[in-house]
MITORRO-613651 format. One record per residue (C-alpha): y, z, x; residue in one letter. Coordinates in steps of 0.5 Angstrom, whole numbers, padded with zeros to 4 digits, always signed. Each point is the difference from the previous one (the first is absolute). Layout:
residues N
YZXA ...
END
This chain:
residues 644
+0000-0001+0000K +0005+0003+0006M -0001-0007+0003A +0001-0004-0007D +0007+0004-0001S +0001-0002+0007K -0001-0008-0001S +0004-0001-0006R +0005-0005+0001P +0005+0004-0003S +0004+0004+0004S +0006+0005-0002G +0005-0004+0002L -0003-0006-0005V -0001+0005-0006K +0008+0003+0001A +0002-0008+0000A -0004-0001-0006R +0002+0006-0004I +0008-0001+0002G +0000-0007-0002R -0002+0003-0007D +0006+0005+0001R +0005-0003+0003I +0003-0007-0003P +0002-0006+0004F +0008+0002-0001G -0001+0006+0003A -0003-0003+0006G +0005-0004+0001V +0005+0005+0000W -0004+0004+0005L +0002-0006+0005L +0007-0001-0002W +0000+0008+0001V -0003-0001+0007G +0005-0005+0002I +0006+0004-0003G -0002+0006+0004M -0001-0004+0007N +0008-0004-0002A +0002+0006-0001T -0002+0005+0006L +0002-0006+0005S +0006+0000-0003S +0002+0008+0001M -0003-0001+0008G -0007+0003-0001Y -0004-0003+0005H -0004-0006-0002W -0007+0003+0001I +0002+0006-0005V +0003-0005-0005A -0006-0005+0001Q -0005+0005-0001S +0003+0003-0006I +0000-0006-0003S -0007-0002+0002L -0002+0006-0004V +0002-0004-0006F -0003-0006+0002F -0007+0003+0001I +0000+0004-0007T +0001-0007-0003W -0005-0003+0004G -0005+0006-0001I +0001-0002-0008Y +0001-0007+0000N -0004-0003+0006V -0008-0001-0001D -0002+0004+0007P -0007-0005+0000G +0005-0006+0000A +0004+0003+0006V -0006+0001+0004V -0003-0006-0001R +0006-0004+0002R +0000+0004+0006I -0007-0001+0002M +0001-0008-0001F +0006+0000+0004A -0005+0004+0006L -0005-0006-0002V +0005-0005+0001E +0002+0003+0006T -0006+0000+0004F -0003-0006-0002F +0004-0007+0002K -0004-0004-0006H -0002+0002-0006F -0003-0005-0004D -0003+0000-0007V -0004-0005-0004A -0004+0000-0007G +0006+0004-0003I -0001-0004-0007S -0007+0003+0000N +0003+0007-0002V +0001+0002-0007P +0007+0002-0002E -0004+0006-0004E -0006+0002-0003G -0006+0003+0004A -0001-0001+0007V -0004+0002+0006I +0002-0002+0007F -0006-0001+0004A +0003+0000+0007C -0003-0002+0007A -0001+0001+0006P +0002+0007+0001H +0003-0001+0006N +0006+0004+0000S +0000+0006-0003Q +0006+0002-0003F +0004-0007+0001V -0006-0004-0004D +0003+0004-0007G +0007-0001+0003L -0001-0007+0001C -0004-0001-0007V +0006+0003-0004M +0005-0004+0003K -0004-0007-0001A -0002+0002-0008I +0006+0000-0004P -0002+0005-0005R +0003+0008+0000K -0005+0003-0003D -0005-0002+0006L -0003+0006+0003G -0006+0002+0005F -0005+0004+0000L +0001+0004+0006V -0004+0006+0004A +0002+0007-0003A +0001+0002+0007V +0006-0004+0001S +0004+0003-0007F -0001+0007+0004R +0003-0003+0007R +0007+0004+0001K +0004-0007+0002F -0004-0005-0004V -0002+0003-0006G +0007+0000-0004P +0000-0008+0002I -0007-0001-0002V +0000+0004-0007R +0007-0003-0002S -0003-0008+0001L -0004+0002-0007N -0007+0000+0004N -0006+0004-0002I -0003+0004+0004G -0007+0000+0001V -0004+0006+0005E -0005-0003+0005R -0005+0005+0002P +0000-0001+0007Q +0007+0003+0000D -0003+0006-0003L -0005+0001+0005A +0000+0007+0004V -0004+0002+0006K -0007+0004-0002G -0002+0006+0002S -0005+0000+0006G -0005-0005+0003T -0005-0005-0004V -0006-0003+0002I +0000-0008-0001I -0008-0002+0000E -0001-0007-0001P -0005-0001-0007G +0002+0007-0002A +0001+0002-0007T +0004+0005+0001K +0005+0004+0005I -0001+0006+0003V +0006+0004+0003G +0002+0005+0005T +0006+0005-0002G +0000-0005-0006T +0003+0003-0007K -0002-0006-0004F +0001+0005-0006T +0006+0001-0001S +0003-0007+0004E -0005-0005-0004T -0002-0002-0007K -0003-0005-0003L +0002-0007+0002K +0004+0003+0006Y -0001-0005+0007I -0002+0002+0007I +0004-0004+0005R -0003+0000+0007V +0005+0001+0005E -0002-0001+0007E -0006-0003+0003G -0003-0007-0001V +0000+0002-0008R +0007+0001+0000K +0004-0003-0006G -0008+0000-0004Q +0001+0004-0007K -0005+0003-0004Y +0000+0002-0007K -0002+0007-0002I -0005+0000-0006S -0001+0007+0000E +0002+0007+0003V -0006+0004+0002V +0004+0006+0004S +0005+0001+0005D -0003-0004+0006T -0004-0005-0004E +0002-0007-0004V -0004-0005-0004K +0002-0007+0001L +0000-0006-0006R -0004-0004+0005E -0003+0001+0007A +0003-0001+0006I +0000-0008+0003P -0003+0000+0007V +0004-0005+0004I -0003-0006+0002N -0001-0001+0008G +0002+0008+0002I -0006+0005+0002E +0003+0006-0004E -0002+0008-0001T +0003+0005-0004A +0008+0001+0002Q +0004+0006-0001I +0007-0002-0002V +0007+0002-0002K +0002-0003-0008Y +0005+0000-0005K -0001+0001-0008I +0003-0006-0004I +0000+0002-0008P -0002-0003-0005Y +0006-0003-0004L +0001-0002-0008D +0004-0005-0001H +0000-0001-0007S +0008+0002-0001Q +0002-0005+0005V -0004-0006-0004F +0003+0003-0006K +0007-0001+0003N -0001-0007+0001V -0002-0001-0007F +0005+0003-0002I +0005-0004+0004R -0004-0007-0002L +0000+0002-0007R +0008+0000+0000K -0001-0006+0003G +0003+0002+0007G -0003-0002+0007S -0004+0003+0005I -0001-0002+0008G -0007+0002+0003I -0002-0001+0008F -0008-0002-0002P -0002+0001+0007E +0001+0007+0000G +0004+0002+0006G +0004-0004+0005S -0003-0003+0006H +0001-0005+0005D -0005-0005-0001R +0000-0008+0000T -0004+0001-0006T -0001+0003-0007L -0004+0006-0001L -0004+0001-0006P +0004+0001-0006L -0001+0007-0003K -0003+0000-0008A +0006+0004-0003G +0005-0006-0001I -0006-0003-0005T +0000+0007-0004F +0007+0000-0001M +0000-0006-0003A -0006-0001-0004L +0001+0008-0002G +0008-0001-0002A -0003-0006-0005M -0005+0004-0003A +0005+0006-0001S +0004-0005-0004Q -0003-0006-0004K +0004-0007+0000G +0003+0003+0007L +0000-0006+0006K +0000+0002+0007V +0002-0005+0005K -0002+0001+0007I +0004-0003+0005I -0002-0002+0008P +0006+0001+0004V -0002-0002+0007G +0004+0004+0006L +0000-0005+0006N +0004+0003+0006Y +0002-0003+0007F +0000+0005+0005K +0002+0004-0005G +0000+0006+0003H +0006-0002+0005Q +0007+0000-0002F +0003-0007-0003R -0006-0002-0002S -0003-0005-0005R -0003+0002-0007V -0002-0005-0005F -0002+0003-0007I -0005-0005-0004D -0001+0001-0008I -0007-0002-0002G -0002-0002-0008S -0001+0005-0005P -0007+0003-0001I -0001+0003-0007V -0007+0003-0002P -0004-0003-0005T -0002+0004-0006E -0007-0001+0001E +0002+0005+0007Q +0004+0004-0004V -0006+0002-0005L -0006+0000+0006A +0005+0006+0003Y +0001+0003-0007E -0008+0000+0000N -0001+0004+0006G -0006+0000+0005G -0002-0006+0004S +0004-0005-0005E +0007+0004+0002K -0003-0001+0007R -0001-0007+0000K +0007-0001-0004A +0004+0003+0006C -0004-0003+0005N +0001-0007-0003E +0008+0001-0001L +0000+0003+0008L -0003-0006+0002E +0005-0004-0004T +0006+0004+0003I -0003-0001+0007M +0001-0007-0001A +0006+0000-0002G +0002+0004+0006I -0003-0004+0005K +0004-0006-0004A +0007+0003+0002V -0002+0003+0007T -0002-0002+0007I -0007+0002+0002Q -0002-0001+0007A -0006+0004+0004P +0005+0002+0006D +0007+0000+0002Y -0002-0006+0006E -0003-0004-0006T +0006+0001-0004L +0005-0002+0005Q -0005-0006+0001F +0002-0001-0007F +0007+0001+0001R +0000-0005+0006A -0004-0006-0004M +0006+0001-0005R +0006-0002+0005R -0005-0005+0003L -0002-0003-0007Y +0008+0000-0002W +0003-0007+0001H +0007+0001-0003G +0007-0001+0003E +0002+0007-0003R -0003+0007+0000R -0005+0002-0005M +0002+0004-0006T -0003+0007-0001A -0005-0003-0005G -0002-0006+0004E -0002+0005+0006R -0004+0004-0005Y -0003-0006-0003T -0002-0003+0006L -0003+0005+0004T -0004+0003-0006N -0002-0007-0001A -0004+0000+0007F -0002+0008-0001A -0004-0002-0006K -0003-0006+0002G -0002+0003+0007Y -0006+0003-0003P -0004-0006-0001K +0002-0004+0007V +0001+0006+0004K -0007-0002+0003D +0001-0007+0002Q +0000-0002+0006P +0007-0004+0000Q +0003+0006-0003V -0003+0005+0005K +0004-0005+0005Q +0006+0000-0004L +0000+0008+0000Y +0000+0000+0008K +0005-0005+0001K +0005+0003-0005V -0001+0006+0004Q +0002-0003+0007E +0006-0003-0003Y +0002+0007-0003R -0001+0003+0007S +0004-0005+0003M +0005+0002-0005L +0000+0007+0003K -0001-0002+0007D +0007-0005-0001Y +0004+0006-0005A +0001-0006-0005M -0001-0001-0007S -0004-0005-0003D +0006-0003-0005Y +0004+0000+0007R -0005-0005+0004V -0001-0004-0007Q +0008-0001+0000R +0001-0001+0007T -0002-0006+0003D -0001+0003+0007I -0003-0006+0003S +0007-0004+0001G +0001-0004-0007E +0006+0004-0002E +0003+0001+0007V -0001-0009-0001E +0003+0001-0006L +0006+0005+0001Y +0001+0000+0007G +0000+0005+0005K +0008+0001-0001N -0002+0001-0007F -0006+0006+0001L +0005+0003+0006L +0006+0001-0005G -0005+0002-0005L -0003+0006+0004I +0006+0002+0002I +0003+0001-0007Y -0006+0003-0003R +0000+0005+0007A +0007+0002-0002T -0003+0001-0007L -0005+0005+0002L +0005+0004+0005V +0004+0000-0006V -0005+0002-0006Y -0003+0005+0005F +0006+0003+0002A +0002+0001-0008A -0007+0003+0000A +0001+0006+0006I +0003+0005-0005P -0004+0000-0006G -0007+0000+0005T +0003+0006+0004V +0002+0004-0005A -0007-0001-0004A -0004+0001+0006L -0002+0007-0002P -0003-0003-0006Y -0004-0005+0004F -0003+0005+0004I -0001+0005-0005V -0003-0005-0005S -0004-0004+0005H -0003+0007+0003Y -0002+0004-0007Y -0003-0006-0004S -0003-0003+0006E -0003+0008+0001K -0001+0000-0008K -0004-0007-0001A -0005+0003+0007R -0001+0007-0004E -0002-0004-0006A -0004-0005+0003A -0004+0006+0003A -0001+0003-0006K -0002-0006-0005S -0007-0004+0001S +0004-0006-0004V +0006+0000+0005K +0001-0004+0007I +0006+0001+0003L +0004+0004-0006G +0005-0006+0000R +0001+0001-0008D +0003+0007+0002L +0005-0003+0005I +0005-0004-0005A +0000+0006-0005T +0001+0006+0005W +0006-0005+0003K +0003+0000-0007L -0001+0007-0001I +0003+0002+0007I +0006-0005-0002S +0001+0004-0007L +0002+0006+0005G +0002-0001+0006L +0004-0006-0001V +0005+0005-0004P +0000+0005+0005L +0002-0005+0005L +0005-0003-0003H +0003+0007-0002F -0001+0002+0008F +0004-0005+0002Y +0006+0000-0005T +0001+0008+0003F +0000-0003+0007L +0005-0006-0002F +0004+0006-0003W -0001+0004+0006I +0002-0005+0005F +0005-0005-0004L +0003+0003-0006G -0001+0001-0007E +0003-0007-0001T -0006-0003+0004W -0005+0004-0003S +0002-0002-0007I -0001-0007+0003V -0007+0001+0004Y -0003+0003-0007F +0002-0005-0006F -0001-0006+0005F -0005+0001+0005M -0005-0002-0005P +0003-0007+0001F -0001+0000+0007V -0007+0002-0001S -0001-0006-0004L +0003-0005+0005L -0004+0004+0005T -0006-0003-0003I +0003-0007-0001L +0002+0000+0007S -0007+0002+0002Y -0004-0006-0004E +0006-0005+0003M -0002+0003+0007S -0007-0001-0001K +0001-0007-0003K +0005-0003+0005L -0005+0003+0007A -0006-0003-0003S +0004-0007-0001S +0003+0001+0007L -0006+0000+0003Q -0003-0007-0003A +0007-0003+0002L -0001+0002+0007I -0007-0002+0001Y +0003-0007-0004A +0006-0001+0005Y -0004+0002+0006L -0006-0004-0002G -0005+0007+0002N -0007-0002+0000S -0002+0006-0004N +0004-0002-0006G -0004-0007+0001V -0007+0003+0000S +0002+0004-0006L +0003-0006-0004V -0007-0004+0002A -0004+0005-0002K +0003+0002-0007R -0001-0008-0001R -0007+0000+0002D -0002+0006-0004V +0005-0002-0007A -0005-0007+0001K -0006+0004+0000K +0003+0005-0006V +0001-0006-0004L -0006-0004+0001K -0005+0006-0001V +0004+0002-0006V -0001-0007-0003K -0007-0001+0002E -0002+0007-0004L +0004-0001-0005D +0003+0007+0002W +0006-0001-0003D -0002-0002-0008K +0003+0007-0002A +0007-0003+0000L -0001-0005-0005M -0001+0006-0005D +0007+0001+0002N +0006-0004-0003K +0004+0002+0005E -0004-0001+0006M -0003-0007-0002K +0005-0005+0003H -0002+0004+0007V -0007-0002-0002F +0001-0007-0002R +0004-0002+0006R -0005+0003+0005L -0006-0002-0004S +0001-0008+0003S +0002+0003+0007A -0008+0000+0001Y -0001-0008+0000D +0007+0000+0004M -0001-0003+0008D +0002+0006+0005E +0008-0003+0000K +0000+0001-0008E -0003+0006+0001I +0005+0003+0005E +0006-0003-0004T -0003+0004-0007C +0000+0006+0004L +0007+0000+0002G 
END
């Protein structure tokens, strides 16, 4: 009950605002603003310090805000601003699949960024009633809790968050149907359906459900302790933790109520966050919520909409995210009836719906067996692209996904294995020469641009861009120096949290799903603190006027720093390519030759194996497919022309 009350989305401030809107008419609210402005003007004219005048008037503005502004909307805007700052590109496809009203469950995956995923989905989906199922432990956190509560979320208690250290030690014996302990207190610390989780040894992380508590030193298990294949194991004495059994019926009731009212709820059906390149198995809870809600109210139609979160170096500042919203899935009447019947029919209906949801999620996400293969798909996308312009986010995602979907069918072909090796060799060359593929593609380092424009033109262009680089670099220095403490602290702390999470989890690899989350959380506290601290330093050393100027205008300098830094990176990259062109550097020539060779092989293998057929299902990408479909029959010169 205590956890339940803490996970309610309404805080005291929200309740006060709702009550206040009923008690204070709109006109009175306007008068509060008027009096606040009047007090500021009056006190200033009487010679009071501006801080005194502003502080008193601020009381009236805050009072007006409490009774007239929705705190949840304010928190959303602040969070969305952080997302817009963190990601350089935020693109969404499939908005038309989202209904303006009606019961909807958004099935979001992969859950690759713990706190950021939900914010990205909320920003992408234009429904103000959207909230998420969130771990109840988040509601209890001192700093994050108020934010989570204000975003219309529903708390769900997770057993692992309530795990406690058990007294004494237990003996784990392969094949045994019971656990015997030494110094344990099973009768007071455990109950039926509780779980014992091993905390050390080869079985660390394994869980065993209790079927009967016999005594303080003995419990019976629902299933025998499994034998680990390939390991000769004797009985082990280990430390353990106790995970309580939780009844989630109240959570389901809360979800049913929202859906019956025509609201929407977001769910990450994989469960916890992770940093894998493939989806985790989906939990069946989402099917219980959809079918259960429809069964609880005749005529209710619950739409399940897959939402794919596709990050491109998503743990890094100023990276990219592409949100793809899939077609709605509506459970059939037969599935609802089977759910109501219970037993094996219920399980079958839930499994069928879960498979449909998984298929929908796979259609809007990029799947790869490992990180290197994912990078292979992305490199193929760039080598396959022939356009004079850069790809849009939608084109970038569609191409990568097309290669990822077709890969399982062709991965064992000899020409694909050879192509994989060639592409990875090209990627290694790019790293060695510190060049991007885009620069290699756009700059003909072999000398053709030198012949076209002349060396004097290239020299002038180098000088011009070098000058711009110096200007942008200089503009970025003040903000970078000011933000240096944040970068150091956020990098250290987020990496530390990632390592700790990876060590505790059985599904995380490096814990990268926590990095962006902690960078944003740290920014919420540290950035304002640094801002006030620097304002104080300006006041001490430069006086009141300069401290006021800094306080109000430094955020714009910070924005200028971000833009200047990005322009500096672009200019530095282009300068390297131009210098190679001007000097006729052999490294550049080999890169261009390698790219042309690999691009031709990509086109040839893709067309031979019909690897890009999935593009025909996307009306925006048919033009790419049609143009390159005829390239396989071209001669070498025509293929080079097609590849640009």
